[in-house]
N, C-alpha and C positions, 0 to 999 in steps of 0.2 A: 546133799544134792548131787553128789558124784556116784551115787549108788546105782549100779547097772540094773538091778532088779526093778527099781523105780522107773527108769527110762524104758525098760522092756515092757513093763506093765502099762505105762502110758501109751507107748506105741501100739501095743496090742489092742488097747481099748479104743484108740483112735481108728485103727484099721477096722475093727468090728463096727464101730459107728459109721464109717464110710461105706462099708458093705451094706449095712441096714438102710442107709440113705439111698444108695444106688438101687437096691432091690425095690424100695418103695417108689422111687421115681420111675423105674421101669414098669412096675405094675400100673401106676397111674397113666403112663404113656399108652400102654396096651389097652387100658380101659377107655381112654379118649379115642383111640383109633377104632375100637369096636363101636363106640357111640356114633362116630362119624359114618362108619359103614352102615349102621342101622338107619341113620338119617337119610343117607343116599338111597338106600333101598326103599324107604317109606316114600321118598319123593318120586321115585320111578314107578311105584305101584299105582297111584291114582291116575297117572297119564294113560296107563294101559286099560284101566277099567272105567273110562269116562262114560260108557253107555249105561252104567248103573248109578247115574246121578240122582239126587233126591228130587222130589217133585218141586220143591221150592227153588232149587237151582235151575231146573228146567223152565220154570215160570220166569225167573229173573233173566235167563238167557233169551227167552222169547221176547221179553220186554225190551232188552237191549237191541235185539235184531230189529224190532219195530222202530225204535228210535233212530237207528242207523238208516233204515229205509226212508223214514221221513226226512232226515237230514240230507240224504242223497237226492231226494225229490226237490227239496228247497234249493240245493246247490245247482240242480239241473234247470231250475226255473219252472217246475211243474207246480201248479196250484192244487193243493189237496182239498 
């Protein structure tokens, strides 16, 4: 157990293992950052192109506007 070659080999193997672990963690971190960047870009794009909404979304929006108009009329005391 006092063999210096044994301890040198174990230290080298430990160092190599630590380097592999650090590189893997760094690669995962960069991948996660890229994923978050893509999510933020995807979230920003629909806000800019809201004029190209689907017909179903436009119908739903019109329905919601009509409901709000009716609720405002009820709150104002206007009989529909």
